[in-house]
A tleap script that builds the chain and sets N, CA, C and O, in Angstrom:
source leaprc.protein.ff14SB
mol = sequence {
  NMET LYS GLU ALA PRO VAL TYR GLU ASP MET
  CYS ILE LYS GLU PHE LEU GLU SER GLN GLY
  ILE LYS ILE ASN GLU ILE ILE SER SER GLY
  GLY GLY ALA SER SER ASP LEU VAL LEU LYS
  LEU ARG ALA ASP MET LEU GLY ILE PRO PHE
  LEU ASN ILE LYS LYS TYR GLN THR ASN ARG
  LYS ILE ASN LYS GLU TYR LYS ALA LEU PHE
  ASP ILE TYR LYS LYS ILE TYR PRO ALA ASN
  LYS ASP PHE GLY TYR GLN LEU SER LYS LEU
  PHE CASP
}
set mol.1.N position { 0.846 -1.174 0.000 }
set mol.1.CA position { 0.000 0.000 0.000 }
set mol.1.C position { 0.893 1.239 0.000 }
set mol.1.O position { 1.555 1.539 0.994 }
set mol.2.N position { 0.903 1.936 -1.097 }
set mol.2.CA position { 1.759 3.111 -1.244 }
set mol.2.C position { 1.245 4.303 -0.428 }
set mol.2.O position { 2.001 5.238 -0.163 }
set mol.3.N position { -0.013 4.279 -0.033 }
set mol.3.CA position { -0.573 5.402 0.720 }
set mol.3.C position { -0.093 5.474 2.164 }
set mol.3.O position { -0.051 6.559 2.744 }
set mol.4.N position { 0.269 4.335 2.754 }
set mol.4.CA position { 0.582 4.285 4.194 }
set mol.4.C position { 1.606 5.329 4.632 }
set mol.4.O position { 1.330 6.059 5.584 }
set mol.5.N position { 2.779 5.443 3.990 }
set mol.5.CA position { 3.727 6.453 4.468 }
set mol.5.C position { 3.241 7.881 4.232 }
set mol.5.O position { 3.663 8.808 4.923 }
set mol.6.N position { 2.364 8.052 3.265 }
set mol.6.CA position { 1.874 9.404 2.980 }
set mol.6.C position { 0.917 9.865 4.080 }
set mol.6.O position { 0.833 11.061 4.359 }
set mol.7.N position { 0.196 8.937 4.707 }
set mol.7.CA position { -0.637 9.327 5.844 }
set mol.7.C position { 0.231 9.897 6.965 }
set mol.7.O position { -0.179 10.842 7.639 }
set mol.8.N position { 1.409 9.343 7.171 }
set mol.8.CA position { 2.325 9.912 8.168 }
set mol.8.C position { 2.794 11.295 7.730 }
set mol.8.O position { 2.922 12.201 8.552 }
set mol.9.N position { 3.051 11.456 6.423 }
set mol.9.CA position { 3.401 12.786 5.901 }
set mol.9.C position { 2.274 13.774 6.169 }
set mol.9.O position { 2.524 14.941 6.473 }
set mol.10.N position { 1.032 13.304 6.056 }
set mol.10.CA position { -0.120 14.168 6.310 }
set mol.10.C position { -0.154 14.597 7.777 }
set mol.10.O position { -0.498 15.738 8.085 }
set mol.11.N position { 0.203 13.680 8.679 }
set mol.11.CA position { 0.268 14.029 10.110 }
set mol.11.C position { 1.317 15.111 10.342 }
set mol.11.O position { 1.082 16.069 11.078 }
set mol.12.N position { 2.476 14.948 9.707 }
set mol.12.CA position { 3.550 15.936 9.855 }
set mol.12.C position { 3.122 17.284 9.289 }
set mol.12.O position { 3.334 18.322 9.915 }
set mol.13.N position { 2.517 17.266 8.101 }
set mol.13.CA position { 2.054 18.514 7.482 }
set mol.13.C position { 1.015 19.199 8.365 }
set mol.13.O position { 1.061 20.414 8.556 }
set mol.14.N position { 0.083 18.422 8.899 }
set mol.14.CA position { -0.947 18.981 9.778 }
set mol.14.C position { -0.320 19.615 11.022 }
set mol.14.O position { -0.728 20.699 11.441 }
set mol.15.N position { 0.669 18.943 11.609 }
set mol.15.CA position { 1.345 19.483 12.788 }
set mol.15.C position { 2.066 20.785 12.449 }
set mol.15.O position { 1.929 21.774 13.169 }
set mol.16.N position { 2.837 20.791 11.353 }
set mol.16.CA position { 3.569 21.998 10.978 }
set mol.16.C position { 2.621 23.165 10.748 }
set mol.16.O position { 2.896 24.291 11.163 }
set mol.17.N position { 1.501 22.890 10.082 }
set mol.17.CA position { 0.533 23.961 9.837 }
set mol.17.C position { -0.096 24.444 11.133 }
set mol.17.O position { -0.422 25.624 11.257 }
set mol.18.N position { -0.271 23.547 12.109 }
set mol.18.CA position { -0.820 23.971 13.406 }
set mol.18.C position { 0.161 24.880 14.151 }
set mol.18.O position { -0.231 25.623 15.050 }
set mol.19.N position { 1.438 24.814 13.767 }
set mol.19.CA position { 2.468 25.661 14.362 }
set mol.19.C position { 2.708 26.932 13.541 }
set mol.19.O position { 3.632 27.697 13.818 }
set mol.20.N position { 1.862 27.147 12.526 }
set mol.20.CA position { 1.965 28.348 11.713 }
set mol.20.C position { 2.926 28.240 10.543 }
set mol.20.O position { 3.248 29.246 9.910 }
set mol.21.N position { 3.388 27.033 10.250 }
set mol.21.CA position { 4.316 26.826 9.130 }
set mol.21.C position { 3.511 26.375 7.917 }
set mol.21.O position { 2.936 25.287 7.918 }
set mol.22.N position { 3.470 27.201 6.895 }
set mol.22.CA position { 2.717 26.913 5.673 }
set mol.22.C position { 3.637 26.228 4.670 }
set mol.22.O position { 4.739 26.705 4.401 }
set mol.23.N position { 3.180 25.115 4.123 }
set mol.23.CA position { 3.938 24.391 3.109 }
set mol.23.C position { 3.229 24.586 1.773 }
set mol.23.O position { 2.085 24.165 1.601 }
set mol.24.N position { 3.917 25.226 0.832 }
set mol.24.CA position { 3.319 25.515 -0.473 }
set mol.24.C position { 3.634 24.461 -1.523 }
set mol.24.O position { 2.835 24.229 -2.430 }
set mol.25.N position { 4.794 23.822 -1.406 }
set mol.25.CA position { 5.188 22.763 -2.320 }
set mol.25.C position { 6.347 22.003 -1.692 }
set mol.25.O position { 6.995 22.492 -0.766 }
set mol.26.N position { 6.599 20.805 -2.202 }
set mol.26.CA position { 7.688 19.981 -1.683 }
set mol.26.C position { 8.589 19.584 -2.842 }
set mol.26.O position { 8.113 19.148 -3.891 }
set mol.27.N position { 9.881 19.738 -2.647 }
set mol.27.CA position { 10.865 19.305 -3.630 }
set mol.27.C position { 11.376 17.947 -3.170 }
set mol.27.O position { 11.901 17.805 -2.066 }
set mol.28.N position { 11.213 16.966 -4.025 }
set mol.28.CA position { 11.542 15.595 -3.675 }
set mol.28.C position { 12.822 15.152 -4.369 }
set mol.28.O position { 13.068 15.491 -5.526 }
set mol.29.N position { 13.639 14.383 -3.637 }
set mol.29.CA position { 14.860 13.826 -4.221 }
set mol.29.C position { 15.050 12.426 -3.657 }
set mol.29.O position { 14.340 12.015 -2.739 }
set mol.30.N position { 16.000 11.704 -4.205 }
set mol.30.CA position { 16.258 10.349 -3.736 }
set mol.30.C position { 15.411 9.341 -4.476 }
set mol.30.O position { 14.824 9.650 -5.513 }
set mol.31.N position { 15.347 8.128 -3.939 }
set mol.31.CA position { 14.672 7.016 -4.606 }
set mol.31.C position { 13.212 7.256 -4.915 }
set mol.31.O position { 12.746 6.943 -6.010 }
set mol.32.N position { 12.485 7.811 -3.957 }
set mol.32.CA position { 11.058 8.062 -4.165 }
set mol.32.C position { 10.772 9.079 -5.243 }
set mol.32.O position { 9.691 9.079 -5.832 }
set mol.33.N position { 11.730 9.943 -5.508 }
set mol.33.CA position { 11.535 10.992 -6.507 }
set mol.33.C position { 11.564 10.438 -7.928 }
set mol.33.O position { 11.198 11.129 -8.878 }
set mol.34.N position { 12.000 9.195 -8.065 }
set mol.34.CA position { 12.066 8.617 -9.413 }
set mol.34.C position { 10.756 7.960 -9.823 }
set mol.34.O position { 10.629 7.505 -10.960 }
set mol.35.N position { 9.792 7.901 -8.934 }
set mol.35.CA position { 8.519 7.256 -9.231 }
set mol.35.C position { 7.431 8.292 -9.490 }
set mol.35.O position { 7.005 9.005 -8.582 }
set mol.36.N position { 6.991 8.362 -10.742 }
set mol.36.CA position { 5.891 9.273 -11.083 }
set mol.36.C position { 4.643 8.951 -10.264 }
set mol.36.O position { 3.947 9.855 -9.801 }
set mol.37.N position { 4.365 7.664 -10.089 }
set mol.37.CA position { 3.182 7.239 -9.345 }
set mol.37.C position { 3.222 7.739 -7.902 }
set mol.37.O position { 2.233 8.275 -7.403 }
set mol.38.N position { 4.352 7.566 -7.237 }
set mol.38.CA position { 4.475 7.975 -5.833 }
set mol.38.C position { 4.370 9.492 -5.691 }
set mol.38.O position { 3.702 9.983 -4.781 }
set mol.39.N position { 5.018 10.231 -6.577 }
set mol.39.CA position { 4.964 11.698 -6.477 }
set mol.39.C position { 3.562 12.218 -6.763 }
set mol.39.O position { 3.108 13.150 -6.099 }
set mol.40.N position { 2.871 11.640 -7.733 }
set mol.40.CA position { 1.504 12.063 -8.028 }
set mol.40.C position { 0.586 11.712 -6.861 }
set mol.40.O position { -0.284 12.501 -6.490 }
set mol.41.N position { 0.779 10.538 -6.290 }
set mol.41.CA position { -0.010 10.126 -5.132 }
set mol.41.C position { 0.197 11.094 -3.973 }
set mol.41.O position { -0.767 11.503 -3.326 }
set mol.42.N position { 1.436 11.460 -3.710 }
set mol.42.CA position { 1.720 12.398 -2.614 }
set mol.42.C position { 1.104 13.768 -2.879 }
set mol.42.O position { 0.553 14.389 -1.970 }
set mol.43.N position { 1.195 14.235 -4.107 }
set mol.43.CA position { 0.582 15.526 -4.448 }
set mol.43.C position { -0.921 15.477 -4.218 }
set mol.43.O position { -1.501 16.413 -3.669 }
set mol.44.N position { -1.555 14.377 -4.642 }
set mol.44.CA position { -3.003 14.257 -4.469 }
set mol.44.C position { -3.394 14.143 -3.002 }
set mol.44.O position { -4.365 14.763 -2.570 }
set mol.45.N position { -2.653 13.363 -2.239 }
set mol.45.CA position { -3.022 13.164 -0.841 }
set mol.45.C position { -2.736 14.382 0.026 }
set mol.45.O position { -3.546 14.734 0.884 }
set mol.46.N position { -1.590 15.030 -0.188 }
set mol.46.CA position { -1.218 16.173 0.647 }
set mol.46.C position { -1.844 17.483 0.176 }
set mol.46.O position { -1.916 18.455 0.928 }
set mol.47.N position { -2.293 17.498 -1.070 }
set mol.47.CA position { -2.953 18.701 -1.580 }
set mol.47.C position { -1.999 19.826 -1.933 }
set mol.47.O position { -2.405 20.986 -2.001 }
set mol.48.N position { -0.737 19.495 -2.157 }
set mol.48.CA position { 0.260 20.490 -2.561 }
set mol.48.C position { 1.130 19.899 -3.666 }
set mol.48.O position { 1.281 18.680 -3.746 }
set mol.49.N position { 1.700 20.742 -4.514 }
set mol.49.CA position { 2.553 20.234 -5.594 }
set mol.49.C position { 3.841 19.601 -5.079 }
set mol.49.O position { 4.432 20.058 -4.100 }
set mol.50.N position { 4.257 18.548 -5.753 }
set mol.50.CA position { 5.557 17.906 -5.526 }
set mol.50.C position { 6.394 18.150 -6.759 }
set mol.50.O position { 5.901 18.056 -7.883 }
set mol.51.N position { 7.655 18.460 -6.553 }
set mol.51.CA position { 8.540 18.724 -7.674 }
set mol.51.C position { 9.753 17.808 -7.618 }
set mol.51.O position { 10.283 17.536 -6.540 }
set mol.52.N position { 10.178 17.350 -8.738 }
set mol.52.CA position { 11.520 16.824 -8.932 }
set mol.52.C position { 11.963 17.485 -10.228 }
set mol.52.O position { 12.188 18.695 -10.238 }
set mol.53.N position { 12.092 16.766 -11.284 }
set mol.53.CA position { 12.344 17.411 -12.577 }
set mol.53.C position { 11.036 17.960 -13.133 }
set mol.53.O position { 11.015 18.989 -13.809 }
set mol.54.N position { 9.936 17.250 -12.834 }
set mol.54.CA position { 8.602 17.678 -13.251 }
set mol.54.C position { 7.858 18.233 -12.043 }
set mol.54.O position { 8.312 18.091 -10.908 }
set mol.55.N position { 6.725 18.858 -12.290 }
set mol.55.CA position { 5.873 19.339 -11.211 }
set mol.55.C position { 4.578 18.537 -11.233 }
set mol.55.O position { 3.907 18.466 -12.263 }
set mol.56.N position { 4.225 17.933 -10.100 }
set mol.56.CA position { 3.023 17.124 -9.973 }
set mol.56.C position { 1.965 17.946 -9.264 }
set mol.56.O position { 2.076 18.222 -8.070 }
set mol.57.N position { 0.951 18.331 -9.995 }
set mol.57.CA position { -0.131 19.134 -9.439 }
set mol.57.C position { -1.138 18.250 -8.726 }
set mol.57.O position { -1.223 17.050 -8.988 }
set mol.58.N position { -1.883 18.840 -7.841 }
set mol.58.CA position { -2.913 18.137 -7.080 }
set mol.58.C position { -4.202 18.054 -7.880 }
set mol.58.O position { -4.629 19.026 -8.504 }
set mol.59.N position { -4.811 16.878 -7.852 }
set mol.59.CA position { -6.156 16.692 -8.367 }
set mol.59.C position { -7.089 16.975 -7.192 }
set mol.59.O position { -7.144 16.183 -6.251 }
set mol.60.N position { -7.813 18.070 -7.225 }
set mol.60.CA position { -8.618 18.523 -6.071 }
set mol.60.C position { -9.687 17.503 -5.671 }
set mol.60.O position { -9.968 17.342 -4.484 }
set mol.61.N position { -10.284 16.816 -6.646 }
set mol.61.CA position { -11.309 15.819 -6.341 }
set mol.61.C position { -10.695 14.651 -5.565 }
set mol.61.O position { -11.247 14.211 -4.556 }
set mol.62.N position { -9.564 14.160 -6.038 }
set mol.62.CA position { -8.895 13.056 -5.359 }
set mol.62.C position { -8.394 13.497 -3.993 }
set mol.62.O position { -8.466 12.733 -3.030 }
set mol.63.N position { -7.883 14.732 -3.897 }
set mol.63.CA position { -7.409 15.250 -2.620 }
set mol.63.C position { -8.535 15.277 -1.588 }
set mol.63.O position { -8.316 14.939 -0.425 }
set mol.64.N position { -9.727 15.672 -2.000 }
set mol.64.CA position { -10.871 15.714 -1.089 }
set mol.64.C position { -11.191 14.310 -0.562 }
set mol.64.O position { -11.512 14.141 0.615 }
set mol.65.N position { -11.101 13.302 -1.446 }
set mol.65.CA position { -11.357 11.920 -1.028 }
set mol.65.C position { -10.296 11.461 -0.026 }
set mol.65.O position { -10.617 10.806 0.966 }
set mol.66.N position { -9.037 11.803 -0.287 }
set mol.66.CA position { -7.975 11.418 0.645 }
set mol.66.C position { -8.101 12.140 1.976 }
set mol.66.O position { -7.755 11.570 3.011 }
set mol.67.N position { -8.581 13.371 1.984 }
set mol.67.CA position { -8.796 14.081 3.249 }
set mol.67.C position { -9.829 13.356 4.105 }
set mol.67.O position { -9.676 13.257 5.323 }
set mol.68.N position { -10.883 12.849 3.463 }
set mol.68.CA position { -11.901 12.088 4.195 }
set mol.68.C position { -11.305 10.799 4.757 }
set mol.68.O position { -11.596 10.425 5.893 }
set mol.69.N position { -10.473 10.120 3.968 }
set mol.69.CA position { -9.806 8.909 4.447 }
set mol.69.C position { -8.821 9.225 5.571 }
set mol.69.O position { -8.668 8.435 6.502 }
set mol.70.N position { -8.157 10.372 5.488 }
set mol.70.CA position { -7.203 10.771 6.521 }
set mol.70.C position { -7.913 11.011 7.849 }
set mol.70.O position { -7.379 10.685 8.908 }
set mol.71.N position { -9.107 11.577 7.795 }
set mol.71.CA position { -9.878 11.769 9.036 }
set mol.71.C position { -10.145 10.429 9.715 }
set mol.71.O position { -10.074 10.326 10.939 }
set mol.72.N position { -10.452 9.405 8.924 }
set mol.72.CA position { -10.661 8.061 9.469 }
set mol.72.C position { -9.348 7.507 10.009 }
set mol.72.O position { -9.310 6.934 11.098 }
set mol.73.N position { -8.269 7.680 9.242 }
set mol.73.CA position { -6.940 7.209 9.653 }
set mol.73.C position { -6.563 7.771 11.018 }
set mol.73.O position { -6.047 7.041 11.864 }
set mol.74.N position { -6.816 9.064 11.243 }
set mol.74.CA position { -6.453 9.695 12.510 }
set mol.74.C position { -7.233 9.109 13.681 }
set mol.74.O position { -6.756 9.139 14.815 }
set mol.75.N position { -8.417 8.582 13.424 }
set mol.75.CA position { -9.202 7.951 14.491 }
set mol.75.C position { -8.729 6.519 14.748 }
set mol.75.O position { -8.741 6.055 15.889 }
set mol.76.N position { -8.320 5.829 13.701 }
set mol.76.CA position { -7.899 4.431 13.821 }
set mol.76.C position { -6.489 4.327 14.379 }
set mol.76.O position { -6.218 3.449 15.199 }
set mol.77.N position { -5.588 5.199 13.955 }
set mol.77.CA position { -4.169 5.073 14.303 }
set mol.77.C position { -3.909 4.989 15.807 }
set mol.77.O position { -3.189 4.087 16.234 }
set mol.78.N position { -4.457 5.879 16.626 }
set mol.78.CA position { -4.157 5.792 18.064 }
set mol.78.C position { -4.598 4.452 18.676 }
set mol.78.O position { -3.940 3.922 19.571 }
set mol.79.N position { -5.714 3.918 18.182 }
set mol.79.CA position { -6.213 2.653 18.726 }
set mol.79.C position { -5.320 1.474 18.340 }
set mol.79.O position { -5.277 0.470 19.050 }
set mol.80.N position { -4.609 1.594 17.218 }
set mol.80.CA position { -3.789 0.488 16.718 }
set mol.80.C position { -2.295 0.771 16.768 }
set mol.80.O position { -1.499 -0.008 16.242 }
set mol.81.N position { -1.909 1.866 17.389 }
set mol.81.CA position { -0.517 2.311 17.398 }
set mol.81.C position { 0.429 1.230 17.918 }
set mol.81.O position { 1.519 1.041 17.378 }
set mol.82.N position { 0.023 0.544 18.936 }
set mol.82.CA position { 0.879 -0.454 19.568 }
set mol.82.C position { 0.836 -1.810 18.846 }
set mol.82.O position { 1.656 -2.689 19.111 }
set mol.83.N position { -0.104 -1.963 17.956 }
set mol.83.CA position { -0.307 -3.236 17.266 }
set mol.83.C position { 0.926 -3.670 16.476 }
set mol.83.O position { 1.341 -4.825 16.574 }
set mol.84.N position { 1.511 -2.775 15.702 }
set mol.84.CA position { 2.705 -3.096 14.919 }
set mol.84.C position { 3.874 -3.486 15.799 }
set mol.84.O position { 4.632 -4.398 15.470 }
set mol.85.N position { 4.019 -2.794 16.917 }
set mol.85.CA position { 5.108 -3.108 17.855 }
set mol.85.C position { 4.918 -4.509 18.423 }
set mol.85.O position { 5.876 -5.275 18.526 }
set mol.86.N position { 3.695 -4.842 18.789 }
set mol.86.CA position { 3.410 -6.170 19.332 }
set mol.86.C position { 3.686 -7.252 18.290 }
set mol.86.O position { 4.241 -8.302 18.615 }
set mol.87.N position { 3.302 -6.999 17.045 }
set mol.87.CA position { 3.569 -7.967 15.975 }
set mol.87.C position { 5.062 -8.151 15.759 }
set mol.87.O position { 5.526 -9.274 15.561 }
set mol.88.N position { 5.817 -7.061 15.796 }
set mol.88.CA position { 7.261 -7.165 15.566 }
set mol.88.C position { 7.933 -7.997 16.654 }
set mol.88.O position { 8.916 -8.687 16.386 }
set mol.89.N position { 7.414 -7.937 17.873 }
set mol.89.CA position { 7.989 -8.709 18.975 }
set mol.89.C position { 7.784 -10.222 18.783 }
set mol.89.O position { 8.546 -11.023 19.325 }
set mol.90.N position { 6.774 -10.605 18.025 }
set mol.90.CA position { 6.537 -12.016 17.763 }
set mol.90.C position { 7.658 -12.641 16.934 }
set mol.90.O position { 7.886 -13.850 16.989 }
set mol.91.N position { 8.349 -11.803 16.168 }
set mol.91.CA position { 9.369 -12.313 15.246 }
set mol.91.C position { 10.794 -11.958 15.671 }
set mol.91.O position { 11.729 -12.141 14.892 }
set mol.92.N position { 10.973 -11.459 16.879 }
set mol.92.CA position { 12.320 -11.151 17.382 }
set mol.92.C position { 13.077 -12.415 17.716 }
set mol.92.O position { 14.226 -12.349 18.153 }
savepdb mol mol.pdb
quit
């Protein structure tokens, strides 16, 4: 699921904005920057342009759908936060 790490990015963006830090666009580099799919997904989910060599604009309709999913994610995450840690301990 390529969306999972982007939900964490959404948490970070939400926190920064709550502190008065406005993010207008993100310049991406490294391995993830080579994937058109990942950069377009991030632009759509975060609602801001992502740039590498190209600029990935946000699809407002898709962004609205991801915002609704993010609201659900924020309710589920605290209840399941410890779940991954418990699973990892099974395989130590």
